N, C-alpha and C positions, 0 to 999 in steps of 0.2 A: 269220611263224612257218612252220616247215616242215610241210607238209600231211601229215597221218596219218590212218589209218582203222582202227577195230577193230570186231570182232564178238565178242560173248559167245556161246558154243555150250551148247546144253543136250543133253548126251550121252544123258541118260535118255530122252529123246523119241525117239530112234532106234530103229528096228526094221526087221528085214528085210522086213516086208510093207509098209512104209510108202513112198509114191512121193514125196509133196510134203513137203520139209523146210524150206520157206520160214518157218515159224513156230518152228523149233527154233534159230534164232539171231537175235540182236538187235544192232542198231547202237549202240555206246556212244561216248562223247566220249573220243577217244584221249588227251587231255591231262588228263582228270579221274581222280580216284582211283576204282579198280573192284574191288580185291582186299581182302579181310579181312587184318588183322594175323595172323591164324592160318593164313593161305595157306601151305601146306608147300612150294610151289615157291620162295617166297622165303626161308623159313626153313631148309629143308634141300636144296633143289634136287631134290625128290622128284617127278620129272616128266620128260616127253619132249618133244622139239621137232624141228621141220623148218624149214629155210629155202628158199624157192622163189624162183628168180629171176623177174622179170616184165620183159618187153621190150615196150614200147609197148602196155601193158594186156593183153599175152598171157602167161599164168603158163605156165612152162616145166616140162615132165616131171611133171606133177601126179600121175599115176597112180603112177610109181616112188616119189615122195616120200611118198604116202599109204601104199603098201605098207610103206615102211620105218618109217613112224610106227606101223604097226600091228605091225610085227615088235618095234619098241623097246617098245611098250606090253605085248606078251607077256612079254618078258624081265623087265619091271618088276612084273608081276602087276597092271596097269592094265586097266580095261576096254578091249577092243579098238574103237577108233574105227569107226563105220559109214562106209565109204568114200563112198558116195553123198552123205550128209549133209555130209560134209566137203568133198567136190568141189563141191557146190553153194555151200558158204561161201566157198570159194577164188574161185569164179566172181564172187561179189558183190564180194569184195574187189578182185579184179583189175579189175573194172569202174570202181572208184573211183581206179585209178592213172591217172596222166597218161602223156604221152609220155616216152620215155627209160627208164632203167633203175629198177627198183623192187625191193623185197624183200617177200614175204609170209612171215610166220612163223606157224606151227602149234604151239600149245602145249597140252599135256595134262597135268595135274597131279593128284595125289591130292586136292587140295582142302583145305579147313579141317580141322585136325586134330581127329580124332573125328567129323567130318561125315559125312553119308550118301552124298554124291555127289562125283565128281571135278570139277575146275574145267577149263574148255576155251575157248580163245579163239583168233581168227585177227587178225593186225595187218598192216597195209601202210604202208610208208614208203619214200621215195626212197632208193636205194642209194647208198653211197659211190662216189666216182668212181675206179675202177680203170684208166681208159684208159691211164695212164702205165706201170703195172707190166706190163701185157699186152704193151707194146712193149719197154720198158727191162729188164724181168725183176727177179728177186729174188736176193738172196744168202741162203743158208741155213746154219745150224749143225745138227750131230746132237747129240741128247740122249738119254740113257738113260732109258728109260720105267720101268725098275725091275723088269721081269718078264720071263721067258723067253717064247719064241715060242708056247708050248703051254699057258700057264697058263689060258686061257679054258676049255679042256677040263676042267681039274681044279677050277677055282674059277668056276662060271657066276654065282655071287653078286656077283662083281665087276662085272658088266654090261658087259664090255668090248666087246660087239657091239651095244650100244644107244647112241642118240644122246640122252644124258640131259641134264637142265638143270644137272647138276653140272659146271661148266666151269672151276672154279677152277685146276685142273692144266693145262689147255690155256692159260688165260690166263698163268699163271706161266711156262710155257715160252716164249710170245711175248715176255714181258718179259725173260726170261733171254737169248733170242736177240738183243734189242735191246741189252742190256748188253754183249753180245759183238761188237756192231757188224754185226750181220746183221738181215734183214728177217723172217726166219720160221725155222721149226725143222722138223727131221725126226726122228721118234721112232725110236729103235732098242731092240730088245729087248736083254735083259741077255746073252743068248748070241749077240749080234753080227749080228742080221738087221734089215733095214729094215722099218718098220712104215708110218706115215702121217705127215702133218703135223697140227698141232693142229686145223685147221679145213679141211683139204684132203687130196685123194688125191694120190699120186705116180704119174707115169707116165715110164718111161725108154725111150729109143730106143737100140737096140744094132743097128747095121747098118740093116737094113730091118725088123726086128722091135721090137715095142713090148711092154713087159712092165710090169706092176704088181704090188706085194706081193700075194700070195695072200690072200683074205679069210678067213683063220683068225687065231688069236692075238689075236682081239677087234678085228680091223680092220673099220672100218665100210665096208660096200660102197658105194662113192660113186656117186650118180646121174649126176653130170657125167662121171665116168670112163667109165661105161657108155656115155653119148652119144658121148664121144670114140672109144671103140672101135667104136661102129657105123659112125661116119664113116670111121675108118681101114679097116675091114674092107671097106666099099664102094669104097673107093679101091685095094683089092687088097693092103693091108699085112697082115702076119701079127701077130696080137695075141694075148696070153696072160698067165697068171698063174704066179708062181713064188715060191719063198722066196729072197729076194735078200740075200746077204751085204753087210754094210756097205761092205766094201772095194769092191764093184762100183759104188757111186755115182759115184765120180770116173773110172770107166772108160767111162760112158756116152757116146754120141755127141750126146746132147741129153737134157734132163729138163725137166718141167714139174710145178707143183702146179696142180690143177684143182679148181675148186669152183663152186657154183651161182651165186654173185653175182660173185666175182672172175674167173671163167671160166678161161682157160689162162694161167698166168704162167710164162714161161721161167726156168729156174734158171740163174744166171750163175756161181755159185761155191758150193762145198760146203766148209764149214771152211776158208775161205780159198784152197782150190784152185780155179783157174778152170775152168768147163766150157763146152764148145762150146754155141752158140745157134743153133738153125735158125729164122731170122727169117721165112722164107717160110712154112714150115709152121706156125709160131706165128700168123702172121696169117691163115692159111686156117682153122686150128682156131677161132680167136676169131670170125671171120666166120661159121663154121658155128654156133658156140654163140650167136651173137647173132640167129640165124634162128629163126622160130617152130618149136618142138618140143614134141610132145605125149607 
């Protein structure tokens, strides 16, 4: 059986004054039932989550993930998670991971319907093997996300900047990409601008400059994209954010989808049009992303 580990967290026990959070989370059998049938995360997707990559028992970019979890919680009117409590829970989970690549998931939901407290837990499991796509690359198709670039400003209740458990649309987009003979998708706004992938951020190379869609329009600010930018900036490259027309995708000198577990996957084609692949830089990025990062 695949080794897994899970912690149930008591978010009510957290306080700004408390220093020892060891008693505020409890190890549970990851293979056993743990949630009530009234749990809103399973019924309605009413919650938020993060996925943290783990390399040889070292959890990557923990603080940025916790900050984004807190941001998502605020947007969803959930209790803001106490960072130190969750950081310690992540450390306990990471210690249970073996060698190689793992993934830790942080989940915070509204809890049982009409219940008094939210539900929170941390899980750890071996990650899928993405070594091939980091080398061979992926083909993508573009899909209309159904809203314009600035809808998040007009309709914050759509929660477009939150990483919520409501992932049905994202999974439907991946299935549609597979039906079209591709590996992944890139969402476009209805007014023709590039957004993001269902589970990853997009980075384009244009000459010696790297650009990613500006984190507006409900685009989730990617933790791995930020790490990639730190590395590229240290190497002397220019990095930035912009509103990118969809027509610019096939003009890029190289492009990647980057995420916490898959890391950097070079894009080999967009809607059937071949795209150049920078194999050397891709290998360099993945070597950096596989190194310990806090």
